[in-house]
N, C-alpha and C positions, 0 to 999 in steps of 0.2 A: 753554456758559458756566456757571460756578458760580453758585449762588444767592447773592445779596447783598440783605439786607433794606434797605428804605427807611426812614430816620428822620432827624429833625433834633434836634440837641442844643440844646434851648432854654435860655434863662436860668434858667427854673424848674427844669429837670432838673439843670443845673449846680449851682444853689444847694442843691438837695436832696441831691445826691451829696456836696457839701462838708459839709453838716450831718450826713450819715451818718458821714463821717470824723471829724467833731468829736465826735459821740456815741460812736463807738467809742473815741476817745481818752479821753472821760470815763469810760467803763466800765473801760478798762484802768488808769485812775488809782486805782481801788479795788484794794487789794491782795488779789486773789481767790486763795484757797488752792485746791488741787486738790479739796478737799471742797466748797468754795463752787461751783466750776465744775461739779462732778458734780451738785450739787443743782439748779443752774440748768438744766443739760442735761435732767435728768429732768422738771422742770417744763415745759420747752419741748416735750419729746416728748409729754407728757400733753396739752398745749394743742393741739399740731399734730394729734395723733391724733384729738382731739375735733373740732377746727374743720374739718379737711380732709374728714372723713367726714360731718360735719354739713352742709357745703356740698352734698353729694350726696344729702341727705335723711335721713341717719341720725338717729333721734330721741333717742339716749342723751344725757342731760345731762352736763355736765363732771364733776360729783361722781361719777356712776356710772362714767364713763370712768376716773377716777383710781383708784377702788376696783377696777375690773376689771384694770387694769394692775399693781396691787399684788398681787392674789390669783392672777392667771394661771390661773384655773380651766379645767378641760379640757372639760367639757360646756357648750357655749356656743350661743347663738342666732346667727343670721346677722348681726344688728346688732352683737353683741359680737365675732364673728369678724372683721368688717370693721375694727373698731378695733384688735384684736390684730394683724391682718395689717399694718396701716399702721405700727404701733409697731415691729414686728419689722423691717420694711423700712427704717425710719428708723435704727434701731440699726445695721443692717448697713451702710448708707451712711456713717454717721458713722465707723465703724471703717475702712472702705475709704479714705475721704478722709484720715483721720489717718495711716494706714499707707502712703499713697501708692499703694495698689492700685486706686483708683477709675479706671476707664477709660470714657469716654463713647462707647459704640458700640452697635450694634443688639443685640448679645448682652446688654448691660447693660439696655437698654430693655426687652427681652423678659423678662429675669429679674425686674425690679422689678414689671412688670405681673403676672407669674405669682404673685409674693408677695402682691400686693394683692388678687387675686381668688381666691386659693387656697380651695377649699371653698365657693365662692359661685356658680359658674357651672354650668349644666346640661350644657354641652358642654365636656369637658376639652380638646378640640382648640383651643379659643379662649383657653386659658390660655398665656401666654408665646408667642403667635404673632400676627403682624399679621393684620388682618381680611381675609377673602376675599370679603366681601359689602359692598354699599352700606349706608350708614347715613344717617339723617336726624335732625337736631336739631330737636325740637319745643318749642313754648312750654309749660313745665310747668303753666301756669295755663289754657292753651287748647290741649288736646292735639291738636286738628285743625289748628292753625296751625303751618306749617313755618317755622322761623326760619332755618336754615342747612343747606345740602347740602355736606358735606365732599368732598374729592377722591375719585375712583374708587379702588377697592381696588388696581387694577393699577398705580397711580401712587404708592402709599403708600411702598414701599420706597425708591424713588429720592428722593422728597421728604424723607423722614427722613434718608437718607444725605447729601443735600446740606446739611441743617440741621446734622447732627452734624459734618460736615466743616468747616462754617463756624465752629462753636463751638470745636472743637479747635484749629483753625489760628489762632484769635484770642485764645486764653488768653494772658495777659501782654501783649497788644497793646491790647485794649479793656477798659475798666473792667468789673470783675466784675458790677456791677449792670446795666449795659447788656447784657452778654453773657447773663446769666441771664434777664433780662427778655425778650430776643429768643427764646431757647429756649422759655420758658414759653408765650408766645402762639402761636408757630408750631406747636409740638407739639400744643396744644389744637386749633388750626385743622385740622391734617392729620388728627387723630383716628385714629391708627393701629390702634386696637384696637376690638373690639366693645364692651367694657366696661372700666372702670378707667382711662380716659384722663386725667381730671382729677387723680385721686390719684397716678397714675404721674408725671405731669408735675410736680406740686408737689413730690414727693419728689426727683426728679432736679434740679429747680431749686435745692433746698437744697444738694445735692451739688456742683452747678456753682459756686455761690457760694463754697463752701469750697475747691474745687480751684482756682478762679480767684484766690483770695487774700483773700477778705473775712474779716477777723479775727472770731473769736467767733461764726461763723455758726451754731453749734449751740446757742446759748443764747437764741434768739428764734424766734418763730413767725409768719412773715408770713401764714400761713393764717388766723390769728386776725383779722387786719385784713380779709381778704376775707369771713370768716364774719359779721362785724358788719353787712355790707350786701351780701348775696349777689346781689341784683339788679344793683347797681352793678358788682360783679365780673364777672358774666356779660356785661354790656353792654360792659365795657372790654376783656375778653380775647377775645371772639368776633367773628364777622362775621355779616352778614345777607345772605341770598340764596344764590346758587350760587358755590362756590369759584372756578370757572373764569371767572366774570364779575368777580370781585373781585381776583384775584391780581395783576394788573398795577398796580393803584392802591393796593394795601395799604400802609399807612403805620403804623409802630410808635410814632410820636412821643408821642401822647397816652397810649398804654398804658404806655410807659416812665416817664412822669411819675407815673402812678398806681402802678406797680410800685415805684418808688423811694419814694413817699410811704408805702407799706405797710411797707417796711423801716425807715424813719425812725420811724414811729409805734411800731413794736414795740420798737426800741432804746430809745426814751424810756420806754416802759412798763417795760422791764426795769430801766432805770437807777433808776427810782423805788423799786424793791424792794430795791436793794442795801444801803443803810444798815441796814435792819431785819434783813437776812439775814446780813450779815457781822459786824455789831457793831463794825466798825472805822471810824476816820475815814479818808476817802480822801486821797491825796496831792494837794497843790495843784499845778496845772499853771501854766506861765508866764503864761497869760492871767488866772488868778486872782490871782497875785502882782502883776500889772500893776495890777489894781484897788486892791489894798491899798497899793501904793506911791503911787498917785495920791491916795488918801485921806490918807495920811500927809503928803504934800506940800501938798495943797490943802484938807484938812479934810473934803471931801465929794466925791461924784461922782454925776452923773446919767446916764441912759441916753444922752442926746445926747453928753455928754462922753466916755463910754466908746466910743461909736461913732466919735468923731473920732480916737481913738488905737488902735483895733482894727479888723482886717479881718473879724472874726467876724460872722456874720449876726445879725439882730435876735433871732430865736428863741434862738440860742445865747447871746447876751449876757444874755438874761433868765434862762436856766438858770444862767449863771455867778453872777449876783446871788443867785438862789434858793439855790444851793449854799453860798455864803458866809454867807448869812443862817441857813441850817439849821445850819451849823457854829458859829454865834454869833460870827463874826469881824466881821461888819458888821450894821447894822440899818437898816431903812427909815424915813424920816421924810417927812412930807407925804403928799399923796394925789393920785391921777390923774397928770396930766402934771407936776404939781409934785413928784412923788416924787424924793427923792435919798437917797443912802446915806452913812452915817457909820460910824466905827469903833465897834464895840460895846464897852460898858464891862464889863470882866470882873467 
């Protein structure tokens, strides 16, 4: 029987996915030129290369990572090589997704891991090859404490094969966020390589988002969200105990909520940077014009009144007001719950 993950699509997850769609719509309402998109992609790669390696203990600060990626120096320390490897793999995946060449299979998985650990492992045979030995996940703060025992090496190829088959067969059938989230956690749990599992998984998660149809996947860094609270990330993505004791009861529901939160958080971060970067006023969407029409007819509008005429979430409605205030089309009056919005005087 094929592997099928267990998860529930909660109201929270549905709301977050809807807000991600709304945030993508907001981003696309900015008339981004190819130059703007290229700049955002570079910034996202810098942030991802920094955050994903930082999660694994790399001490280089973001400023040093940005400098390193710009200079591309040849004689590098291991900490620098780790960052350069990640950036190179990310660029390769972006290109493959955009050209339609990206294929999620074992060969690709091994290729990305090889790129990630190139020049960093003592045993070359462990580069680009599934592990042939057992591994144990220990508590980084208490090295004697075993947190998780992944599946036996003899089972890795089948488990990965089942996972990849599930993802590939459900592209265009299941929401990209759910699909990428399932891959992310299950791949980390299987732990197919001796080293480079987390970085390889996060890289391929980005590619899956793009292949499965998430717009603008290349201009944000969900790794940044994880790096801000690494302990929470490890707790959310992993398991405790022995894999074989957990596998029948493993549920992805809470992880998917956390995974979606990370994408939404990053999209909102990117959105805040756009006016300063593009220098252009964004196009107004129908929901923005809805606010302006209401104010024109009634003289003012409150959060509650907007909620009564709109299906958008509370967080998105707040962003709508913020955007119109920033564009100086409306202004806020009153304070707290008594806040209402009126037409700004030119």
